[in-house]
N, CA, C and O atoms as a GROMACS GRO file, in nm:
protein
  624
    1MET      N    1   0.069  -0.103  -0.003
    1MET     CA    2  -0.014   0.001  -0.031
    1MET      C    3   0.045   0.104  -0.015
    1MET      O    4   0.058   0.129   0.105
    2ARG      N    5   0.103   0.203  -0.103
    2ARG     CA    6   0.106   0.331  -0.124
    2ARG      C    7   0.093   0.461  -0.057
    2ARG      O    8   0.047   0.533  -0.146
    3VAL      N    9   0.104   0.519   0.029
    3VAL     CA   10   0.060   0.622   0.145
    3VAL      C   11   0.124   0.756   0.158
    3VAL      O   12   0.232   0.779   0.212
    4GLY      N   13   0.030   0.854   0.094
    4GLY     CA   14   0.129   0.968   0.106
    4GLY      C   15   0.076   1.071   0.224
    4GLY      O   16  -0.031   1.057   0.283
    5ILE      N   17   0.157   1.162   0.243
    5ILE     CA   18   0.074   1.250   0.367
    5ILE      C   19   0.091   1.454   0.320
    5ILE      O   20   0.176   1.520   0.259
    6THR      N   21  -0.032   1.486   0.384
    6THR     CA   22  -0.018   1.623   0.354
    6THR      C   23  -0.046   1.673   0.499
    6THR      O   24  -0.081   1.598   0.590
    7GLY      N   25  -0.023   1.832   0.514
    7GLY     CA   26  -0.071   1.863   0.675
    7GLY      C   27  -0.010   2.006   0.688
    7GLY      O   28   0.082   2.042   0.614
    8TYR      N   29  -0.053   2.069   0.762
    8TYR     CA   30  -0.028   2.138   0.791
    8TYR      C   31   0.155   2.154   0.879
    8TYR      O   32   0.201   2.052   0.930
    9GLN      N   33   0.215   2.253   0.883
    9GLN     CA   34   0.342   2.305   0.956
    9GLN      C   35   0.346   2.394   1.101
    9GLN      O   36   0.237   2.416   1.153
   10GLY      N   37   0.453   2.441   1.161
   10GLY     CA   38   0.429   2.520   1.252
   10GLY      C   39   0.336   2.459   1.290
   10GLY      O   40   0.292   2.428   1.180
   11LEU      N   41   0.262   2.412   1.365
   11LEU     CA   42   0.196   2.300   1.517
   11LEU      C   43   0.300   2.318   1.594
   11LEU      O   44   0.418   2.340   1.568
   12SER      N   45   0.228   2.303   1.719
   12SER     CA   46   0.210   2.329   1.884
   12SER      C   47   0.281   2.231   1.973
   12SER      O   48   0.285   2.109   1.959
   13GLY      N   49   0.308   2.269   2.020
   13GLY     CA   50   0.402   2.120   2.141
   13GLY      C   51   0.332   1.942   2.122
   13GLY      O   52   0.349   1.825   2.089
   14ILE      N   53   0.199   2.098   2.204
   14ILE     CA   54   0.028   1.967   2.227
   14ILE      C   55   0.027   1.882   2.080
   14ILE      O   56   0.052   1.764   2.055
   15THR      N   57  -0.012   1.992   2.000
   15THR     CA   58  -0.094   1.947   1.881
   15THR      C   59   0.014   1.833   1.786
   15THR      O   60  -0.029   1.765   1.693
   16GLU      N   61   0.141   1.832   1.827
   16GLU     CA   62   0.319   1.758   1.746
   16GLU      C   63   0.242   1.644   1.846
   16GLU      O   64   0.168   1.558   1.798
   17MET      N   65   0.260   1.652   1.953
   17MET     CA   66   0.206   1.490   2.043
   17MET      C   67   0.088   1.429   1.999
   17MET      O   68   0.088   1.317   1.946
   18LEU      N   69  -0.043   1.513   2.022
   18LEU     CA   70  -0.138   1.387   1.937
   18LEU      C   71  -0.187   1.375   1.785
   18LEU      O   72  -0.298   1.343   1.742
   19VAL      N   73  -0.073   1.410   1.718
   19VAL     CA   74  -0.093   1.349   1.587
   19VAL      C   75   0.076   1.306   1.601
   19VAL      O   76   0.097   1.194   1.556
   20ARG      N   77   0.130   1.337   1.626
   20ARG     CA   78   0.202   1.180   1.641
   20ARG      C   79   0.150   1.063   1.681
   20ARG      O   80   0.160   0.959   1.616
   21GLY      N   81   0.125   1.068   1.731
   21GLY     CA   82   0.010   0.938   1.835
   21GLY      C   83  -0.065   0.919   1.703
   21GLY      O   84  -0.024   0.817   1.646
   22ASP      N   85  -0.182   0.995   1.620
   22ASP     CA   86  -0.231   0.927   1.562
   22ASP      C   87  -0.190   0.893   1.434
   22ASP      O   88  -0.260   0.829   1.355
   23LEU      N   89  -0.046   0.947   1.403
   23LEU     CA   90   0.035   0.902   1.296
   23LEU      C   91   0.094   0.724   1.276
   23LEU      O   92   0.083   0.640   1.186
   24TRP      N   93   0.146   0.728   1.387
   24TRP     CA   94   0.185   0.608   1.454
   24TRP      C   95   0.021   0.472   1.455
   24TRP      O   96   0.002   0.390   1.365
   25LYS      N   97  -0.051   0.487   1.554
   25LYS     CA   98  -0.115   0.420   1.483
   25LYS      C   99  -0.228   0.406   1.402
   25LYS      O  100  -0.336   0.358   1.438
   26LEU      N  101  -0.188   0.467   1.249
   26LEU     CA  102  -0.222   0.486   1.129
   26LEU      C  103  -0.132   0.358   1.046
   26LEU      O  104  -0.172   0.262   0.980
   27VAL      N  105  -0.006   0.402   1.077
   27VAL     CA  106   0.091   0.398   1.042
   27VAL      C  107   0.128   0.165   1.043
   27VAL      O  108   0.178   0.085   0.963
   28THR      N  109   0.079   0.158   1.152
   28THR     CA  110   0.109   0.055   1.231
   28THR      C  111   0.007  -0.089   1.174
   28THR      O  112   0.038  -0.208   1.168
   29THR      N  113  -0.131  -0.014   1.134
   29THR     CA  114  -0.217  -0.078   1.120
   29THR      C  115  -0.198  -0.168   0.949
   29THR      O  116  -0.272  -0.259   0.912
   30PHE      N  117  -0.089  -0.113   0.874
   30PHE     CA  118  -0.050  -0.200   0.731
   30PHE      C  119   0.126  -0.273   0.790
   30PHE      O  120   0.217  -0.218   0.851
   31GLY      N  121   0.112  -0.417   0.737
   31GLY     CA  122   0.236  -0.464   0.765
   31GLY      C  123   0.370  -0.370   0.699
   31GLY      O  124   0.395  -0.329   0.585
   32PRO      N  125   0.418  -0.363   0.787
   32PRO     CA  126   0.600  -0.301   0.738
   32PRO      C  127   0.641  -0.366   0.602
   32PRO      O  128   0.722  -0.307   0.530
   33TYR      N  129   0.580  -0.497   0.560
   33TYR     CA  130   0.612  -0.512   0.428
   33TYR      C  131   0.559  -0.485   0.340
   33TYR      O  132   0.623  -0.489   0.235
   34GLU      N  133   0.437  -0.451   0.337
   34GLU     CA  134   0.348  -0.396   0.277
   34GLU      C  135   0.337  -0.205   0.247
   34GLU      O  136   0.251  -0.146   0.181
   35LEU      N  137   0.429  -0.158   0.305
   35LEU     CA  138   0.373   0.013   0.332
   35LEU      C  139   0.507   0.041   0.256
   35LEU      O  140   0.622  -0.004   0.256
   36VAL      N  141   0.432   0.142   0.188
   36VAL     CA  142   0.568   0.267   0.093
   36VAL      C  143   0.515   0.393   0.170
   36VAL      O  144   0.399   0.429   0.148
   37GLY      N  145   0.576   0.448   0.239
   37GLY     CA  146   0.542   0.618   0.292
   37GLY      C  147   0.615   0.692   0.183
   37GLY      O  148   0.734   0.684   0.150
   38VAL      N  149   0.496   0.783   0.125
   38VAL     CA  150   0.586   0.869   0.018
   38VAL      C  151   0.485   1.039   0.076
   38VAL      O  152   0.365   1.056   0.095
   39SER      N  153   0.622   1.149   0.090
   39SER     CA  154   0.590   1.233   0.145
   39SER      C  155   0.748   1.363   0.126
   39SER      O  156   0.861   1.319   0.147
   40CYS      N  157   0.732   1.483   0.094
   40CYS     CA  158   0.739   1.521   0.077
   40CYS      C  159   0.911   1.623   0.184
   40CYS      O  160   1.003   1.701   0.162
   41ALA      N  161   0.825   1.509   0.337
   41ALA     CA  162   0.941   1.552   0.436
   41ALA      C  163   1.002   1.681   0.469
   41ALA      O  164   1.113   1.723   0.501
   42GLY      N  165   0.875   1.729   0.444
   42GLY     CA  166   0.896   1.870   0.519
   42GLY      C  167   0.882   1.887   0.643
   42GLY      O  168   0.903   1.781   0.702
   43GLU      N  169   0.856   1.978   0.716
   43GLU     CA  170   0.831   2.022   0.809
   43GLU      C  171   0.724   1.972   0.912
   43GLU      O  172   0.617   2.017   0.869
   44GLY      N  173   0.704   1.914   1.006
   44GLY     CA  174   0.517   1.838   1.096
   44GLY      C  175   0.576   1.738   1.029
   44GLY      O  176   0.685   1.696   0.991
   45PRO      N  177   0.392   1.700   1.027
   45PRO     CA  178   0.381   1.588   0.960
   45PRO      C  179   0.422   1.514   0.825
   45PRO      O  180   0.394   1.395   0.814
   46GLU      N  181   0.484   1.574   0.730
   46GLU     CA  182   0.561   1.471   0.632
   46GLU      C  183   0.663   1.437   0.699
   46GLU      O  184   0.711   1.333   0.655
   47SER      N  185   0.711   1.475   0.776
   47SER     CA  186   0.820   1.416   0.845
   47SER      C  187   0.850   1.321   0.959
   47SER      O  188   0.944   1.246   0.986
   48TRP      N  189   0.686   1.369   1.041
   48TRP     CA  190   0.677   1.264   1.129
   48TRP      C  191   0.595   1.131   1.073
   48TRP      O  192   0.593   1.030   1.142
   49PHE      N  193   0.552   1.134   0.994
   49PHE     CA  194   0.424   1.050   0.912
   49PHE      C  195   0.593   0.948   0.872
   49PHE      O  196   0.619   0.836   0.916
   50ALA      N  197   0.668   1.019   0.795
   50ALA     CA  198   0.800   0.922   0.670
   50ALA      C  199   0.937   0.866   0.829
   50ALA      O  200   1.038   0.802   0.800
   51SER      N  201   0.902   0.916   1.002
   51SER     CA  202   0.952   0.877   1.025
   51SER      C  203   0.904   0.722   1.100
   51SER      O  204   0.971   0.619   1.112
   52CYS      N  205   0.774   0.749   1.142
   52CYS     CA  206   0.712   0.663   1.194
   52CYS      C  207   0.709   0.553   1.045
   52CYS      O  208   0.713   0.450   1.114
   53VAL      N  209   0.706   0.515   0.946
   53VAL     CA  210   0.710   0.470   0.808
   53VAL      C  211   0.857   0.347   0.849
   53VAL      O  212   0.865   0.224   0.855
   54LEU      N  213   0.956   0.465   0.869
   54LEU     CA  214   1.113   0.394   0.906
   54LEU      C  215   1.078   0.283   1.024
   54LEU      O  216   1.073   0.163   0.994
   55ASP      N  217   1.058   0.320   1.139
   55ASP     CA  218   1.056   0.315   1.256
   55ASP      C  219   0.980   0.211   1.236
   55ASP      O  220   1.040   0.108   1.265
   56HIS      N  221   0.836   0.188   1.187
   56HIS     CA  222   0.769   0.084   1.146
   56HIS      C  223   0.806  -0.045   1.053
   56HIS      O  224   0.725  -0.135   1.030
   57GLY      N  225   0.905  -0.042   1.015
   57GLY     CA  226   0.989  -0.094   0.888
   57GLY      C  227   0.992  -0.097   0.750
   57GLY      O  228   1.070  -0.150   0.670
   58GLY      N  229   0.868  -0.014   0.736
   58GLY     CA  230   0.798   0.010   0.583
   58GLY      C  231   0.911   0.067   0.523
   58GLY      O  232   1.030   0.051   0.551
   59LYS      N  233   0.853   0.140   0.433
   59LYS     CA  234   0.946   0.160   0.298
   59LYS      C  235   0.921   0.286   0.271
   59LYS      O  236   0.803   0.310   0.245
   60LEU      N  237   1.011   0.395   0.270
   60LEU     CA  238   1.033   0.589   0.246
   60LEU      C  239   1.054   0.619   0.062
   60LEU      O  240   1.123   0.538   0.002
   61GLU      N  241   1.014   0.693   0.014
   61GLU     CA  242   0.961   0.763  -0.121
   61GLU      C  243   0.990   0.856  -0.060
   61GLU      O  244   0.944   0.860   0.053
   62VAL      N  245   1.103   1.001  -0.117
   62VAL     CA  246   1.030   1.125  -0.102
   62VAL      C  247   1.105   1.226  -0.214
   62VAL      O  248   1.217   1.253  -0.258
   63ILE      N  249   0.894   1.278  -0.233
   63ILE     CA  250   0.922   1.363  -0.322
   63ILE      C  251   1.037   1.505  -0.322
   63ILE      O  252   1.071   1.543  -0.210
   64VAL      N  253   1.081   1.563  -0.412
   64VAL     CA  254   1.158   1.701  -0.446
   64VAL      C  255   1.114   1.764  -0.526
   64VAL      O  256   1.101   1.710  -0.636
   65PRO      N  257   1.068   1.917  -0.507
   65PRO     CA  258   1.046   1.994  -0.594
   65PRO      C  259   1.143   1.994  -0.753
   65PRO      O  260   1.247   1.932  -0.770
   66GLY      N  261   1.090   2.060  -0.830
   66GLY     CA  262   1.172   2.064  -0.913
   66GLY      C  263   1.312   2.200  -0.892
   66GLY      O  264   1.418   2.206  -0.954
   67GLY      N  265   1.274   2.265  -0.815
   67GLY     CA  266   1.358   2.390  -0.796
   67GLY      C  267   1.532   2.381  -0.758
   67GLY      O  268   1.575   2.277  -0.708
   68SER      N  269   1.588   2.450  -0.775
   68SER     CA  270   1.734   2.486  -0.816
   68SER      C  271   1.800   2.354  -0.684
   68SER      O  272   1.878   2.259  -0.689
   69SER      N  273   1.726   2.409  -0.591
   69SER     CA  274   1.785   2.314  -0.411
   69SER      C  275   1.709   2.213  -0.371
   69SER      O  276   1.590   2.223  -0.398
   70VAL      N  277   1.749   2.105  -0.308
   70VAL     CA  278   1.659   2.028  -0.242
   70VAL      C  279   1.627   2.047  -0.139
   70VAL      O  280   1.546   1.972  -0.084
   71PHE      N  281   1.686   2.167  -0.073
   71PHE     CA  282   1.661   2.247   0.016
   71PHE      C  283   1.564   2.370   0.064
   71PHE      O  284   1.523   2.409   0.173
   72ALA      N  285   1.541   2.420  -0.099
   72ALA     CA  286   1.449   2.558  -0.107
   72ALA      C  287   1.396   2.593  -0.040
   72ALA      O  288   1.392   2.694   0.031
   73THR      N  289   1.327   2.479  -0.060
   73THR     CA  290   1.180   2.476   0.090
   73THR      C  291   1.156   2.444   0.214
   73THR      O  292   1.047   2.449   0.272
   74VAL      N  293   1.272   2.406   0.263
   74VAL     CA  294   1.294   2.363   0.377
   74VAL      C  295   1.391   2.509   0.503
   74VAL      O  296   1.492   2.578   0.486
   75GLY      N  297   1.330   2.501   0.571
   75GLY     CA  298   1.409   2.564   0.695
   75GLY      C  299   1.555   2.559   0.725
   75GLY      O  300   1.602   2.453   0.684
   76ASP      N  301   1.659   2.650   0.794
   76ASP     CA  302   1.744   2.573   0.787
   76ASP      C  303   1.775   2.481   0.924
   76ASP      O  304   1.870   2.403   0.938
   77SER      N  305   1.659   2.515   1.035
   77SER     CA  306   1.642   2.386   1.135
   77SER      C  307   1.586   2.273   1.085
   77SER      O  308   1.604   2.172   1.153
   78HIS      N  309   1.507   2.259   0.962
   78HIS     CA  310   1.448   2.138   0.893
   78HIS      C  311   1.568   2.077   0.836
   78HIS      O  312   1.547   1.956   0.825
   79ARG      N  313   1.685   2.109   0.796
   79ARG     CA  314   1.807   2.046   0.654
   79ARG      C  315   1.815   1.934   0.706
   79ARG      O  316   1.786   1.839   0.633
   80SER      N  317   1.861   1.904   0.861
   80SER     CA  318   1.958   1.779   0.865
   80SER      C  319   1.815   1.676   0.859
   80SER      O  320   1.808   1.572   0.793
   81THR      N  321   1.745   1.712   0.914
   81THR     CA  322   1.593   1.582   0.942
   81THR      C  323   1.593   1.494   0.780
   81THR      O  324   1.611   1.380   0.736
   82ARG      N  325   1.553   1.655   0.722
   82ARG     CA  326   1.533   1.642   0.577
   82ARG      C  327   1.616   1.576   0.516
   82ARG      O  328   1.565   1.467   0.488
   83LEU      N  329   1.735   1.586   0.474
   83LEU     CA  330   1.897   1.511   0.458
   83LEU      C  331   1.898   1.409   0.512
   83LEU      O  332   1.945   1.324   0.437
   84ARG      N  333   1.860   1.355   0.643
   84ARG     CA  334   1.839   1.179   0.684
   84ARG      C  335   1.757   1.152   0.616
   84ARG      O  336   1.777   1.114   0.501
   85LEU      N  337   1.637   1.163   0.672
   85LEU     CA  338   1.452   1.126   0.536
   85LEU      C  339   1.510   1.084   0.444
   85LEU      O  340   1.504   0.964   0.422
   86MET      N  341   1.604   1.188   0.339
   86MET     CA  342   1.629   1.122   0.164
   86MET      C  343   1.742   0.990   0.221
   86MET      O  344   1.734   0.877   0.173
   87ASN      N  345   1.847   1.026   0.332
   87ASN     CA  346   1.927   0.901   0.258
   87ASN      C  347   1.854   0.822   0.341
   87ASN      O  348   1.950   0.834   0.418
   88GLU      N  349   1.786   0.762   0.394
   88GLU     CA  350   1.732   0.661   0.427
   88GLU      C  351   1.643   0.630   0.335
   88GLU      O  352   1.632   0.508   0.319
   89ALA      N  353   1.577   0.695   0.269
   89ALA     CA  354   1.497   0.664   0.174
   89ALA      C  355   1.528   0.572   0.052
   89ALA      O  356   1.637   0.553  -0.001
   90ASN      N  357   1.397   0.515   0.015
   90ASN     CA  358   1.431   0.361  -0.084
   90ASN      C  359   1.453   0.431  -0.222
   90ASN      O  360   1.527   0.382  -0.307
   91ALA      N  361   1.365   0.582  -0.245
   91ALA     CA  362   1.358   0.663  -0.353
   91ALA      C  363   1.322   0.820  -0.357
   91ALA      O  364   1.230   0.869  -0.291
   92VAL      N  365   1.398   0.888  -0.435
   92VAL     CA  366   1.430   1.077  -0.390
   92VAL      C  367   1.377   1.063  -0.556
   92VAL      O  368   1.444   1.019  -0.649
   93HIS      N  369   1.244   1.112  -0.560
   93HIS     CA  370   1.178   1.126  -0.667
   93HIS      C  371   1.192   1.268  -0.715
   93HIS      O  372   1.090   1.336  -0.706
   94ARG      N  373   1.348   1.350  -0.787
   94ARG     CA  374   1.331   1.517  -0.836
   94ARG      C  375   1.216   1.543  -0.932
   94ARG      O  376   1.197   1.467  -1.028
   95LEU      N  377   1.161   1.618  -0.915
   95LEU     CA  378   1.062   1.688  -0.986
   95LEU      C  379   1.066   1.705  -1.080
   95LEU      O  380   1.002   1.811  -1.077
   96ALA      N  381   1.104   1.682  -1.248
   96ALA     CA  382   1.140   1.836  -1.363
   96ALA      C  383   1.088   1.952  -1.343
   96ALA      O  384   0.995   1.974  -1.265
   97PRO      N  385   1.156   2.052  -1.425
   97PRO     CA  386   1.099   2.152  -1.435
   97PRO      C  387   0.995   2.135  -1.549
   97PRO      O  388   0.963   2.051  -1.633
   98VAL      N  389   0.946   2.299  -1.494
   98VAL     CA  390   0.781   2.303  -1.571
   98VAL      C  391   0.871   2.318  -1.760
   98VAL      O  392   0.825   2.274  -1.865
   99ALA      N  393   0.969   2.375  -1.745
   99ALA     CA  394   1.031   2.456  -1.875
   99ALA      C  395   1.062   2.277  -1.955
   99ALA      O  396   1.097   2.272  -2.073
  100HIS      N  397   1.047   2.171  -1.891
  100HIS     CA  398   1.092   2.031  -1.931
  100HIS      C  399   0.978   2.016  -1.978
  100HIS      O  400   0.967   2.006  -2.100
  101GLY      N  401   0.905   2.013  -1.925
  101GLY     CA  402   0.751   1.909  -1.923
  101GLY      C  403   0.733   1.892  -1.816
  101GLY      O  404   0.621   1.846  -1.795
  102GLY      N  405   0.796   1.909  -1.722
  102GLY     CA  406   0.769   1.825  -1.570
  102GLY      C  407   0.643   1.925  -1.490
  102GLY      O  408   0.566   2.006  -1.541
  103LEU      N  409   0.662   1.875  -1.318
  103LEU     CA  410   0.570   1.933  -1.250
  103LEU      C  411   0.628   2.052  -1.198
  103LEU      O  412   0.566   2.147  -1.149
  104GLY      N  413   0.763   2.038  -1.214
  104GLY     CA  414   0.809   2.151  -1.129
  104GLY      C  415   0.774   2.150  -0.979
  104GLY      O  416   0.787   2.047  -0.913
  105ASP      N  417   0.734   2.257  -0.931
  105ASP     CA  418   0.762   2.246  -0.758
  105ASP      C  419   0.597   2.175  -0.794
  105ASP      O  420   0.563   2.246  -0.889
  106ASP      N  421   0.540   2.128  -0.782
  106ASP     CA  422   0.338   2.094  -0.790
  106ASP      C  423   0.413   1.935  -0.723
  106ASP      O  424   0.460   1.839  -0.784
  107THR      N  425   0.397   1.961  -0.575
  107THR     CA  426   0.411   1.824  -0.487
  107THR      C  427   0.297   1.753  -0.497
  107THR      O  428   0.288   1.630  -0.507
  108ALA      N  429   0.185   1.856  -0.495
  108ALA     CA  430   0.068   1.810  -0.464
  108ALA      C  431   0.008   1.686  -0.563
  108ALA      O  432  -0.053   1.582  -0.540
  109THR      N  433   0.058   1.751  -0.683
  109THR     CA  434  -0.013   1.663  -0.801
  109THR      C  435   0.103   1.555  -0.820
  109THR      O  436   0.047   1.467  -0.885
  110ALA      N  437   0.192   1.527  -0.804
  110ALA     CA  438   0.350   1.379  -0.817
  110ALA      C  439   0.279   1.305  -0.718
  110ALA      O  440   0.277   1.182  -0.730
  111LEU      N  441   0.185   1.396  -0.565
  111LEU     CA  442   0.227   1.309  -0.424
  111LEU      C  443   0.072   1.188  -0.493
  111LEU      O  444   0.058   1.066  -0.491
  112VAL      N  445   0.011   1.265  -0.529
  112VAL     CA  446  -0.164   1.193  -0.624
  112VAL      C  447  -0.127   1.090  -0.686
  112VAL      O  448  -0.182   0.980  -0.685
  113GLY      N  449  -0.012   1.127  -0.756
  113GLY     CA  450  -0.038   1.074  -0.913
  113GLY      C  451   0.024   0.931  -0.831
  113GLY      O  452  -0.003   0.822  -0.880
  114MET      N  453   0.105   0.938  -0.708
  114MET     CA  454   0.183   0.827  -0.715
  114MET      C  455   0.114   0.698  -0.578
  114MET      O  456   0.142   0.579  -0.561
  115VAL      N  457   0.001   0.809  -0.487
  115VAL     CA  458   0.004   0.675  -0.348
  115VAL      C  459  -0.122   0.653  -0.393
  115VAL      O  460  -0.173   0.715  -0.486
  116ASP      N  461  -0.201   0.520  -0.297
  116ASP     CA  462  -0.312   0.443  -0.307
  116ASP      C  463  -0.424   0.530  -0.214
  116ASP      O  464  -0.545   0.548  -0.233
  117GLU      N  465  -0.367   0.559  -0.144
  117GLU     CA  466  -0.438   0.698  -0.038
  117GLU      C  467  -0.315   0.829   0.021
  117GLU      O  468  -0.195   0.855   0.018
  118VAL      N  469  -0.430   0.874   0.066
  118VAL     CA  470  -0.377   0.989   0.097
  118VAL      C  471  -0.411   0.995   0.304
  118VAL      O  472  -0.505   0.940   0.361
  119ILE      N  473  -0.288   1.089   0.377
  119ILE     CA  474  -0.343   1.119   0.470
  119ILE      C  475  -0.343   1.240   0.504
  119ILE      O  476  -0.226   1.278   0.505
  120ALA      N  477  -0.428   1.338   0.538
  120ALA     CA  478  -0.408   1.474   0.581
  120ALA      C  479  -0.454   1.514   0.694
  120ALA      O  480  -0.570   1.506   0.732
  121VAL      N  481  -0.337   1.567   0.765
  121VAL     CA  482  -0.301   1.633   0.853
  121VAL      C  483  -0.341   1.780   0.903
  121VAL      O  484  -0.247   1.857   0.919
  122TRP      N  485  -0.450   1.820   0.924
  122TRP     CA  486  -0.561   1.916   0.960
  122TRP      C  487  -0.674   1.948   1.004
  122TRP      O  488  -0.726   1.854   1.064
  123ASP      N  489  -0.763   2.078   0.999
  123ASP     CA  490  -0.864   2.099   1.062
  123ASP      C  491  -0.978   2.066   0.988
  123ASP      O  492  -1.093   2.054   1.030
  124GLY      N  493  -0.920   2.049   0.832
  124GLY     CA  494  -1.032   2.051   0.729
  124GLY      C  495  -1.092   2.188   0.694
  124GLY      O  496  -1.191   2.198   0.621
  125ALA      N  497  -1.014   2.318   0.761
  125ALA     CA  498  -1.031   2.468   0.708
  125ALA      C  499  -1.005   2.448   0.566
  125ALA      O  500  -0.898   2.396   0.533
  126PRO      N  501  -1.102   2.490   0.465
  126PRO     CA  502  -1.076   2.541   0.289
  126PRO      C  503  -0.973   2.622   0.299
  126PRO      O  504  -0.935   2.678   0.401
  127GLY      N  505  -0.910   2.631   0.157
  127GLY     CA  506  -0.818   2.754   0.140
  127GLY      C  507  -0.694   2.692   0.155
  127GLY      O  508  -0.603   2.721   0.077
  128THR      N  509  -0.679   2.620   0.235
  128THR     CA  510  -0.542   2.600   0.244
  128THR      C  511  -0.501   2.480   0.176
  128THR      O  512  -0.579   2.399   0.125
  129GLU      N  513  -0.329   2.469   0.178
  129GLU     CA  514  -0.256   2.374   0.153
  129GLU      C  515  -0.304   2.197   0.179
  129GLU      O  516  -0.327   2.129   0.079
  130PRO      N  517  -0.313   2.149   0.290
  130PRO     CA  518  -0.363   2.017   0.279
  130PRO      C  519  -0.519   2.009   0.224
  130PRO      O  520  -0.529   1.910   0.152
  131ALA      N  521  -0.622   2.067   0.232
  131ALA     CA  522  -0.709   2.135   0.146
  131ALA      C  523  -0.734   2.071   0.021
  131ALA      O  524  -0.810   1.987  -0.027
  132ARG      N  525  -0.631   2.151  -0.017
  132ARG     CA  526  -0.637   2.141  -0.164
  132ARG      C  527  -0.588   2.003  -0.196
  132ARG      O  528  -0.656   1.928  -0.266
  133VAL      N  529  -0.480   1.971  -0.152
  133VAL     CA  530  -0.430   1.793  -0.195
  133VAL      C  531  -0.535   1.676  -0.120
  133VAL      O  532  -0.556   1.576  -0.188
  134ALA      N  533  -0.578   1.679  -0.033
  134ALA     CA  534  -0.674   1.623  -0.024
  134ALA      C  535  -0.863   1.624  -0.083
  134ALA      O  536  -0.959   1.553  -0.055
  135ALA      N  537  -0.840   1.763  -0.186
  135ALA     CA  538  -0.925   1.746  -0.317
  135ALA      C  539  -0.919   1.707  -0.414
  135ALA      O  540  -1.016   1.669  -0.479
  136LEU      N  541  -0.802   1.705  -0.450
  136LEU     CA  542  -0.728   1.663  -0.604
  136LEU      C  543  -0.680   1.445  -0.499
  136LEU      O  544  -0.665   1.340  -0.561
  137ALA      N  545  -0.675   1.459  -0.385
  137ALA     CA  546  -0.662   1.322  -0.369
  137ALA      C  547  -0.877   1.234  -0.403
  137ALA      O  548  -0.903   1.143  -0.483
  138ARG      N  549  -0.965   1.297  -0.323
  138ARG     CA  550  -1.134   1.271  -0.343
  138ARG      C  551  -1.097   1.284  -0.511
  138ARG      O  552  -1.117   1.181  -0.574
  139ARG      N  553  -1.058   1.374  -0.570
  139ARG     CA  554  -1.060   1.383  -0.713
  139ARG      C  555  -1.061   1.265  -0.818
  139ARG      O  556  -1.135   1.228  -0.910
  140ALA      N  557  -0.934   1.220  -0.755
  140ALA     CA  558  -0.858   1.111  -0.818
  140ALA      C  559  -0.920   0.932  -0.720
  140ALA      O  560  -0.855   0.827  -0.717
  141GLY      N  561  -1.008   0.949  -0.680
  141GLY     CA  562  -1.088   0.885  -0.648
  141GLY      C  563  -0.981   0.781  -0.520
  141GLY      O  564  -0.973   0.660  -0.499
  142LEU      N  565  -0.936   0.864  -0.477
  142LEU     CA  566  -0.838   0.807  -0.310
  142LEU      C  567  -0.894   0.832  -0.215
  142LEU      O  568  -0.960   0.934  -0.202
  143TYR      N  569  -0.874   0.716  -0.097
  143TYR     CA  570  -0.942   0.739  -0.001
  143TYR      C  571  -0.803   0.847   0.104
  143TYR      O  572  -0.682   0.835   0.124
  144VAL      N  573  -0.897   0.932   0.140
  144VAL     CA  574  -0.812   1.066   0.220
  144VAL      C  575  -0.829   1.043   0.390
  144VAL      O  576  -0.947   1.056   0.423
  145HIS      N  577  -0.755   1.017   0.481
  145HIS     CA  578  -0.712   0.975   0.620
  145HIS      C  579  -0.699   1.091   0.649
  145HIS      O  580  -0.614   1.152   0.584
  146GLU      N  581  -0.794   1.186   0.780
  146GLU     CA  582  -0.774   1.281   0.792
  146GLU      C  583  -0.752   1.278   0.929
  146GLU      O  584  -0.820   1.228   1.019
  147ILE      N  585  -0.688   1.316   0.931
  147ILE     CA  586  -0.616   1.334   1.152
  147ILE      C  587  -0.591   1.458   1.215
  147ILE      O  588  -0.493   1.530   1.198
  148TRP      N  589  -0.682   1.477   1.285
  148TRP     CA  590  -0.711   1.625   1.356
  148TRP      C  591  -0.742   1.551   1.497
  148TRP      O  592  -0.857   1.507   1.493
  149PRO      N  593  -0.677   1.523   1.620
  149PRO     CA  594  -0.737   1.467   1.731
  149PRO      C  595  -0.799   1.584   1.777
  149PRO      O  596  -0.802   1.697   1.728
  150PRO      N  597  -0.864   1.524   1.910
  150PRO     CA  598  -0.953   1.634   1.954
  150PRO      C  599  -0.812   1.707   2.061
  150PRO      O  600  -0.735   1.629   2.118
  151GLY      N  601  -0.796   1.845   2.074
  151GLY     CA  602  -0.714   1.921   2.142
  151GLY      C  603  -0.609   1.999   2.087
  151GLY      O  604  -0.531   2.071   2.149
  152CYS      N  605  -0.617   1.967   1.900
  152CYS     CA  606  -0.443   2.031   1.860
  152CYS      C  607  -0.556   2.166   1.797
  152CYS      O  608  -0.674   2.200   1.799
  153GLU      N  609  -0.432   2.205   1.749
  153GLU     CA  610  -0.436   2.377   1.756
  153GLU      C  611  -0.390   2.389   1.635
  153GLU      O  612  -0.276   2.353   1.607
  154ALA      N  613  -0.469   2.440   1.551
  154ALA     CA  614  -0.375   2.555   1.423
  154ALA      C  615  -0.306   2.597   1.396
  154ALA      O  616  -0.281   2.689   1.474
  155PRO      N  617  -0.238   2.593   1.316
  155PRO     CA  618  -0.108   2.695   1.357
  155PRO      C  619  -0.130   2.833   1.301
  155PRO      O  620  -0.191   2.846   1.195
  156ALA      N  621  -0.090   2.921   1.356
  156ALA     CA  622  -0.077   3.105   1.323
  156ALA      C  623  -0.120   3.145   1.224
  156ALA      O  624  -0.113   3.266   1.199
   0.00000   0.00000   0.00000
């Protein structure tokens, strides 16, 4: 089963704890031999999910935008985490630039095209990146697991 992830960044410590717990519960419903997690390895839920997949014994694939640097969309404090996840991944998919017929920075479309199910870590608010990815996934006929445990706080 190929499972992708999207979610808010900049979540509070209590929200991180609650979300990590739900991610672990969901990841462990899959057998480690059958699970392939697909993530952009961004800050927050994307990296938490990637770590859960690896800790559970599943395989990880990382999607990298078509920009000039694999770290262009990552803050300085997250670089080492993203680098570790990319090094532990079974595959790193770098998107081709739009000028060359690729998706460029459209990691959402790439993600939806590579998975069987999507996990969306968000409060359901419209107009957000997780909402856009969830809508893309649903239009593609994919199941979307929504994770937002009671007590979570949306980012400011």
